[in-house]
C-alpha positions as CSV (number, residue, x, y, z in Angstrom):
1,X,193.7,-47.4,13.9
2,X,192.2,-44.1,15.3
3,X,192.5,-41.0,12.8
4,X,195.0,-38.2,13.6
5,X,193.3,-35.4,15.3
6,X,192.6,-32.2,13.5
7,X,192.9,-28.6,14.8
8,X,189.2,-27.2,15.4
9,X,188.2,-23.9,14.0
10,X,190.3,-21.4,15.3
11,X,187.9,-18.7,15.3
12,X,185.4,-20.9,17.1
13,X,188.0,-21.3,19.7
14,X,188.4,-17.7,20.3
15,X,184.7,-17.3,20.5
16,X,184.4,-20.0,22.9
17,X,187.5,-19.5,25.1
18,X,188.8,-16.7,27.2
19,X,192.5,-16.5,28.0
20,X,193.8,-14.6,30.9
21,X,197.5,-15.1,30.5
22,X,198.5,-13.3,33.7
23,X,197.5,-16.5,35.4
24,X,197.6,-18.8,32.4
25,X,194.3,-19.7,32.8
26,X,191.7,-20.6,30.0
27,X,188.1,-20.6,30.5
28,X,185.5,-22.3,28.7
29,X,182.6,-19.9,28.4
30,X,180.3,-22.5,27.0
31,X,180.6,-25.0,29.5
32,X,182.0,-22.9,32.6
33,X,185.3,-24.8,32.8
34,X,188.4,-23.4,34.0
35,X,191.7,-25.0,32.8
36,X,194.8,-24.0,34.7
37,X,197.7,-24.3,31.9
38,X,201.5,-25.6,32.3
39,X,203.9,-23.5,30.3
40,X,203.8,-25.6,27.0
41,X,199.8,-25.2,27.1
42,X,199.8,-21.5,27.8
43,X,202.3,-21.2,24.6
44,X,199.7,-23.3,22.7
45,X,196.8,-21.0,23.8
46,X,198.5,-17.9,23.4
47,X,199.6,-18.9,19.8
48,X,196.3,-19.8,19.0
49,X,194.6,-16.5,19.9
50,X,197.2,-14.4,18.7
51,X,198.5,-15.7,15.4
52,X,196.8,-16.3,12.1
53,X,198.9,-19.3,11.8
54,X,199.0,-21.2,15.1
55,X,201.2,-24.1,14.3
56,X,203.9,-21.9,12.9
57,X,203.8,-19.8,15.8
58,X,204.2,-22.9,18.2
59,X,207.1,-24.3,16.2
60,X,209.2,-21.0,16.4
61,X,208.6,-20.6,20.0
62,X,209.2,-24.2,20.9
63,X,211.8,-25.0,18.5
64,X,210.4,-27.9,17.0
65,X,209.4,-28.6,13.2
66,X,205.9,-27.4,12.0
67,X,204.8,-30.8,11.5
68,X,205.3,-31.8,15.2
69,X,204.0,-28.4,16.5
70,X,200.8,-28.7,14.4
71,X,200.0,-32.4,15.5
72,X,200.6,-31.4,19.0
73,X,198.2,-28.3,18.9
74,X,195.6,-30.4,17.5
75,X,195.9,-32.8,20.1
76,X,195.7,-30.2,22.9
77,X,192.7,-28.4,21.5
78,X,190.9,-32.0,20.6
79,X,191.4,-33.0,24.4
80,X,190.2,-29.4,25.8
81,X,187.2,-28.9,23.4
82,X,185.7,-32.6,25.2
83,X,187.1,-31.8,28.4
84,X,183.5,-31.3,29.8
85,X,182.8,-34.8,28.6
86,X,185.3,-36.1,31.3
87,X,185.2,-36.4,35.2
88,X,186.8,-33.0,36.5
89,X,187.5,-31.5,39.7
90,X,185.0,-29.0,41.0
91,X,186.3,-25.4,40.8
92,X,187.3,-24.1,44.2
93,X,185.6,-20.7,45.7
94,X,188.7,-18.9,46.4
95,X,191.8,-18.3,44.3
96,X,194.0,-20.8,42.2
97,X,197.7,-21.5,43.2
98,X,200.0,-18.7,42.7
99,X,196.8,-16.1,43.2
100,X,199.0,-13.4,44.7
101,X,201.9,-13.7,42.2
102,X,200.4,-11.7,39.5
103,X,198.8,-7.9,39.3
104,X,195.6,-8.6,36.9
105,X,194.6,-5.7,34.6
106,X,191.1,-6.2,35.1
107,X,189.3,-8.6,37.5
108,X,188.3,-12.4,36.7
109,X,184.8,-12.0,38.6
110,X,182.8,-9.0,39.4
111,X,180.4,-9.1,42.0
112,X,177.3,-6.6,41.1
113,X,174.8,-5.8,44.2
114,X,171.7,-5.2,42.0
115,X,169.5,-3.8,45.0
116,X,169.3,-2.8,48.4
117,X,165.5,-4.1,48.5
118,X,164.9,-7.6,50.4
119,X,162.2,-9.4,51.7
120,X,164.1,-10.8,54.8
121,X,165.2,-9.0,57.7
122,X,168.3,-11.0,58.9
123,X,169.8,-9.8,62.3
124,X,173.2,-11.0,60.9
125,X,173.2,-9.5,57.6
126,X,176.5,-8.2,56.2
127,X,175.0,-5.6,53.7
128,X,176.6,-2.5,55.0
129,X,173.8,-0.1,54.8
130,X,172.1,-2.2,57.5
131,X,175.3,-2.4,60.1
132,X,174.8,0.4,62.6
133,X,177.5,2.7,63.6
134,X,177.3,0.8,66.9
135,X,177.7,-2.5,65.6
136,X,174.9,-3.4,67.3
137,X,171.5,-5.2,65.8
138,X,171.3,-5.1,62.2
139,X,168.4,-2.7,60.7
140,X,165.5,-4.3,59.2
141,X,165.6,-4.5,55.4
142,X,164.1,-2.4,52.9
143,X,161.2,-4.6,51.2
144,X,160.2,-2.7,48.5
145,X,159.9,0.3,46.2
146,X,161.2,1.8,42.9
147,X,162.8,5.0,44.3
148,X,166.4,6.6,43.3
149,X,168.9,4.7,45.2
150,X,167.2,1.3,45.7
151,X,168.1,-0.6,42.5
152,X,171.2,-0.4,40.1
153,X,170.0,1.3,37.2
154,X,169.9,-1.3,34.0
155,X,172.2,1.3,32.0
156,X,174.4,0.9,35.0
157,X,174.2,-2.7,35.0
158,X,174.9,-3.0,31.0
159,X,177.9,-0.7,31.4
160,X,179.6,-2.5,33.9
161,X,178.6,-5.7,32.0
162,X,180.2,-4.0,28.6
163,X,183.2,-3.2,30.2
164,X,183.8,-6.6,31.9
165,X,183.3,-8.2,28.5
166,X,185.9,-5.9,26.8
167,X,188.2,-6.8,29.2
168,X,187.9,-10.5,29.3
169,X,186.2,-10.7,32.7
170,X,185.3,-14.6,33.6
171,X,182.3,-14.3,35.6
172,X,179.6,-12.2,37.2
173,X,178.1,-13.0,40.4
174,X,174.7,-11.0,41.1
175,X,173.8,-10.5,44.9
176,X,171.9,-8.1,46.8
177,X,169.7,-7.3,48.9
178,X,167.6,-10.1,47.0
179,X,168.6,-9.9,43.3
180,X,165.6,-11.1,42.1
181,X,163.4,-8.1,43.6
182,X,165.1,-5.9,40.9
183,X,162.5,-4.7,38.8
184,X,164.7,-5.3,35.7
185,X,166.1,-8.5,36.9
186,X,165.2,-10.9,34.1
187,X,166.7,-8.0,31.6
188,X,169.8,-8.1,33.2
189,X,170.4,-11.5,33.7
190,X,169.5,-12.0,29.8
191,X,172.0,-9.1,28.7
192,X,174.8,-11.0,31.1
193,X,174.3,-14.4,29.3
194,X,174.3,-12.6,26.1
195,X,178.1,-11.2,27.0
196,X,178.9,-14.9,27.5
197,X,179.7,-14.8,31.4
198,X,179.7,-17.5,33.6
199,X,176.8,-16.3,35.9
200,X,176.1,-16.8,39.7
201,X,173.3,-15.9,41.6
202,X,173.4,-15.3,45.2
203,X,169.5,-15.6,46.4
204,X,167.3,-16.3,49.2
205,X,165.0,-18.1,46.9
206,X,161.9,-16.6,47.1
207,X,161.2,-16.2,43.8
208,X,162.7,-19.1,42.3
209,X,160.2,-21.7,41.0
210,X,160.5,-23.9,38.1
211,X,160.0,-21.1,35.6
212,X,162.3,-19.0,37.1
213,X,164.9,-21.4,37.4
214,X,164.6,-22.5,33.7
215,X,164.9,-18.9,32.7
216,X,168.2,-18.5,34.7
217,X,169.3,-22.4,33.3
218,X,169.0,-20.7,29.7
219,X,170.2,-17.2,30.3
220,X,173.8,-18.9,31.5
221,X,173.3,-19.0,35.2
222,X,175.6,-21.8,36.3
223,X,175.6,-21.7,39.6
224,X,172.8,-20.5,42.1
225,X,173.8,-19.9,45.7
226,X,170.9,-20.1,48.3
227,X,170.8,-18.9,51.9
228,X,169.8,-21.7,54.1
229,X,170.9,-21.4,57.7
230,X,169.2,-24.2,59.3
231,X,165.9,-26.7,59.6
232,X,162.6,-24.8,59.6
233,X,162.0,-23.2,62.7
234,X,165.5,-21.5,63.1
235,X,166.0,-20.8,59.6
236,X,162.6,-18.7,59.6
237,X,163.6,-17.2,62.9
238,X,167.1,-15.9,61.6
239,X,165.7,-14.5,58.5
240,X,162.5,-13.2,60.6
241,X,160.4,-14.6,57.5
242,X,158.0,-17.3,58.5
243,X,158.0,-19.3,54.8
244,X,161.7,-18.5,54.2
245,X,162.7,-22.4,54.8
246,X,159.9,-23.5,52.4
247,X,161.1,-21.1,49.7
248,X,164.8,-22.0,50.0
249,X,163.8,-25.5,49.7
250,X,161.8,-25.0,46.5
251,X,164.4,-22.9,45.0
252,X,167.0,-25.7,45.8
253,X,164.9,-28.1,44.4
254,X,163.6,-26.0,40.9
255,X,167.7,-25.0,40.5
256,X,168.7,-28.4,40.6
257,X,165.9,-29.5,38.2
258,X,167.1,-27.0,35.8
259,X,170.6,-28.0,35.8
260,X,172.4,-25.9,37.8
261,X,174.9,-26.4,40.6
262,X,173.0,-25.4,43.5
263,X,175.3,-24.2,46.4
264,X,173.4,-23.7,49.7
265,X,175.3,-21.2,51.8
266,X,174.9,-21.5,55.8
267,X,176.0,-19.2,58.0
268,X,177.3,-20.8,61.2
269,X,176.9,-19.3,64.5
270,X,176.3,-20.7,68.2
271,X,172.7,-20.4,67.5
272,X,172.3,-23.0,64.9
273,X,175.3,-25.1,64.7
274,X,173.7,-27.8,66.4
275,X,171.4,-28.6,63.9
276,X,173.5,-28.2,60.6
277,X,174.5,-31.9,60.1
278,X,170.7,-32.3,60.2
279,X,170.0,-29.6,57.7
280,X,173.0,-30.9,55.6
281,X,171.3,-34.6,55.6
282,X,168.0,-33.1,54.2
283,X,170.0,-31.0,51.4
284,X,171.8,-34.2,50.3
285,X,168.6,-36.0,50.2
286,X,167.5,-33.4,47.6
287,X,170.6,-33.9,45.2
288,X,172.8,-31.1,46.7
289,X,176.4,-32.1,46.2
290,X,178.5,-28.8,47.4
291,X,177.8,-26.5,50.4
292,X,179.5,-23.8,52.1
293,X,179.8,-22.7,55.7
294,X,180.2,-19.1,56.6
295,X,181.2,-18.6,60.3
296,X,179.9,-15.8,61.9
297,X,181.9,-12.9,62.7
298,X,180.6,-10.5,65.1
299,X,180.8,-6.9,64.6
300,X,181.5,-5.8,68.3
301,X,180.1,-6.1,72.1
302,X,176.7,-4.9,71.0
303,X,176.1,-7.6,68.5
304,X,173.7,-10.1,69.8
305,X,174.7,-13.3,67.9
306,X,177.7,-15.2,69.0
307,X,180.3,-16.8,67.0
308,X,181.9,-20.3,67.0
309,X,185.6,-21.1,66.8
310,X,187.0,-22.3,63.5
311,X,188.0,-25.5,65.1
312,X,184.4,-26.2,65.7
313,X,183.5,-25.6,62.2
314,X,186.2,-28.1,61.3
315,X,184.4,-30.4,63.6
316,X,181.2,-29.7,62.0
317,X,182.5,-30.4,58.4
318,X,183.6,-34.1,59.9
319,X,180.2,-34.4,61.2
320,X,178.1,-33.7,58.1
321,X,180.6,-35.5,55.9
322,X,179.9,-38.6,58.3
323,X,176.1,-37.8,58.2
324,X,176.0,-37.9,54.1
325,X,178.3,-40.7,53.7
326,X,180.5,-37.9,51.8
327,X,178.3,-37.1,49.2
328,X,178.4,-33.6,50.0
329,X,181.6,-31.5,49.7
330,X,182.2,-28.2,51.7
331,X,183.9,-25.3,51.7
332,X,184.4,-22.2,54.1
333,X,184.9,-19.1,52.0
334,X,185.9,-15.7,53.2
335,X,189.6,-16.5,53.8
336,X,189.9,-18.0,57.4
337,X,193.2,-17.9,58.8
338,X,194.6,-21.4,57.7
339,X,196.1,-21.7,61.6
340,X,192.2,-22.0,62.1
341,X,193.0,-19.8,65.6
342,X,191.6,-16.7,66.7
343,X,195.1,-15.2,67.3
344,X,197.8,-16.2,64.4
345,X,200.3,-19.1,65.0
346,X,202.9,-20.2,62.6
347,X,202.2,-23.2,60.8
348,X,204.2,-25.5,58.4
349,X,201.4,-27.8,56.9
350,X,198.4,-27.2,54.8
351,X,195.2,-26.8,56.3
352,X,192.5,-29.0,55.8
353,X,191.2,-28.6,52.0
354,X,187.8,-27.1,53.2
355,X,189.8,-24.1,54.3
356,X,192.8,-24.2,52.0
357,X,191.2,-21.0,49.7
358,X,192.0,-17.4,50.4
359,X,189.1,-15.0,48.6
360,X,191.6,-13.2,46.8
361,X,189.3,-10.1,47.1
362,X,190.8,-7.1,45.5
363,X,193.5,-9.1,43.6
364,X,191.3,-11.2,41.4
365,X,187.8,-10.1,42.0
366,X,186.1,-6.9,43.5
367,X,182.5,-5.8,44.0
368,X,180.1,-3.1,42.6
369,X,177.5,-1.6,45.0
370,X,173.9,-1.0,44.1
371,X,174.9,2.7,43.7
372,X,177.7,1.8,41.0
373,X,180.6,2.5,43.9
374,X,183.6,0.0,43.5
375,X,185.4,-1.7,46.4
376,X,187.5,-4.7,47.0
377,X,184.6,-6.7,48.9
378,X,181.0,-6.6,49.3
379,X,181.2,-6.2,53.2
380,X,183.4,-3.2,52.5
381,X,181.8,0.4,53.0
382,X,185.1,1.8,51.9
383,X,184.7,2.8,48.4
384,X,187.6,3.4,45.8
385,X,185.6,5.2,43.1
386,X,182.5,4.8,40.9
387,X,181.7,2.9,37.4
388,X,182.2,6.4,35.6
389,X,185.6,6.6,36.1
390,X,186.2,3.1,34.6
391,X,186.1,-0.2,36.3
392,X,189.7,-1.1,34.9
393,X,191.3,2.2,35.9
394,X,190.1,2.2,39.3
395,X,191.0,-1.6,39.8
396,X,194.3,-0.9,38.5
397,X,195.2,2.5,40.2
398,X,193.5,2.1,43.4
399,X,192.0,-1.1,44.6
400,X,194.8,-3.5,43.7
401,X,197.8,-1.3,45.1
402,X,195.8,-0.9,48.4
403,X,194.9,-4.5,48.8
404,X,198.6,-5.5,48.2
405,X,199.5,-3.2,51.0
406,X,197.0,-4.4,53.4
407,X,198.1,-8.3,52.6
408,X,201.5,-7.7,53.9
409,X,202.2,-9.8,57.1
410,X,201.2,-7.5,59.9
411,X,201.9,-9.8,62.9
412,X,204.8,-11.8,63.7
413,X,203.4,-14.9,63.8
414,X,202.3,-14.4,59.8
415,X,205.7,-13.3,59.4
416,X,207.1,-16.5,60.0
417,X,204.3,-18.8,59.0
418,X,205.3,-21.4,56.5
419,X,201.6,-21.1,54.8
420,X,201.4,-17.5,54.5
421,X,201.7,-17.6,51.1
422,X,198.7,-19.2,50.5
423,X,196.5,-17.8,53.7
424,X,198.0,-14.1,53.5
425,X,196.8,-13.6,57.1
426,X,193.3,-14.3,56.5
427,X,190.1,-12.1,55.7
428,X,191.8,-8.5,54.8
429,X,188.4,-6.7,55.0
430,X,189.5,-4.3,58.1
431,X,192.9,-3.4,56.5
432,X,191.5,-1.7,53.8
433,X,190.7,1.8,55.5
434,X,190.8,3.9,52.3
435,X,191.8,4.3,48.7
436,X,194.3,7.1,47.3
437,X,192.4,10.0,45.3
438,X,189.0,8.7,46.9
439,X,186.8,10.0,50.3
440,X,187.1,8.0,53.1
441,X,184.7,5.3,53.7
442,X,182.9,4.1,56.8
443,X,185.3,1.2,58.2
444,X,183.4,-1.7,59.6
445,X,186.1,-3.8,61.3
446,X,184.8,-7.1,62.7
447,X,185.6,-7.9,66.1
448,X,186.2,-11.6,66.1
449,X,185.8,-13.3,69.2
450,X,187.0,-17.0,70.4
451,X,183.7,-18.4,70.5
452,X,183.0,-21.9,70.9
453,X,180.9,-24.8,70.4
């Protein structure tokens, strides 16, 4: 006969888990797991975190005896602390169910752009300082230097991380430019790890060898996103770096060897779509189990790169799934319309799982530029303020209300769509044109073309 479970030490539970009651979301900082809670489970967690006598609080709240409450509370926490040892679904890249229902006092996730320096020269880059006003070919990257304005100062990085930790932010994603080229990259990563965040790193992989991967894993980096856009010749051409593919493959191997979840992210355009199944097969052979496809969004008639239709990306996912025998799962981030059409059409049924997220930028997460300026999305050049004003204040007073307004249906098809609550009309980057109380930014409005394969 098995022993009755005992409630774990409540002080340890409070150190290990973060509870965001607005979304009934419990986050295990030690293992990077998100638990979406029902009403009873949320009561258990709330009472554990807020009351010196959790069982008594649960009994009062649920109208049950204290003995019954104590037993159920112990069983809940005993299962929850061991959840990482059981099979569990992988977190989706976007928003949880009901993501648009609640206004958060502070974002769940912050993407921090550490530097504008990069050693690739991708002509499709969405870094806003590389996109010209005529929406033509991107500027070449800044490849080095330590001058003012190139890197987020480490003091600013600490300020961001301190405020995020004080307000129960769950995860930090570091990006760039190429974030590993920040002169104090290791110090910033270590500081974020000390704060207990789940850390994601978006890199081109150039500097990630076995030693660096081991450091990242020890410091709390759980997810390593590596840009890879084709097989060797295509990838090297798209990045204007003759060894880019070699470095990306080495980084993927090193990340997997260090125990991180490695998520290759592939931009999909007319130039490379034909060889993506071959790339994915190669990645699966390395041990990759998850990948993201980013359909290219042209910035206008002067943009030399051609898009592909979302339907073509859907077909591509089918080809890649077949090529890998289902060993790799796929996501399409950045909020494609769930109808998968260039112009909105109303739909009733849910879209395929690979497309069914909304990115939720400005509602669940936000971005900080390498200059310390705040915005809803890293692809936006419209800023709501800067970190000296307080991330939480700018988030609550400017970003969330503005994005809420932008998410209102602006097309008749969206207004009558059965999936609008989940889709919210797709990407809202171009709908955010200014923030109240902030100077106007440079609006970069993507021009989506029908494309095709």
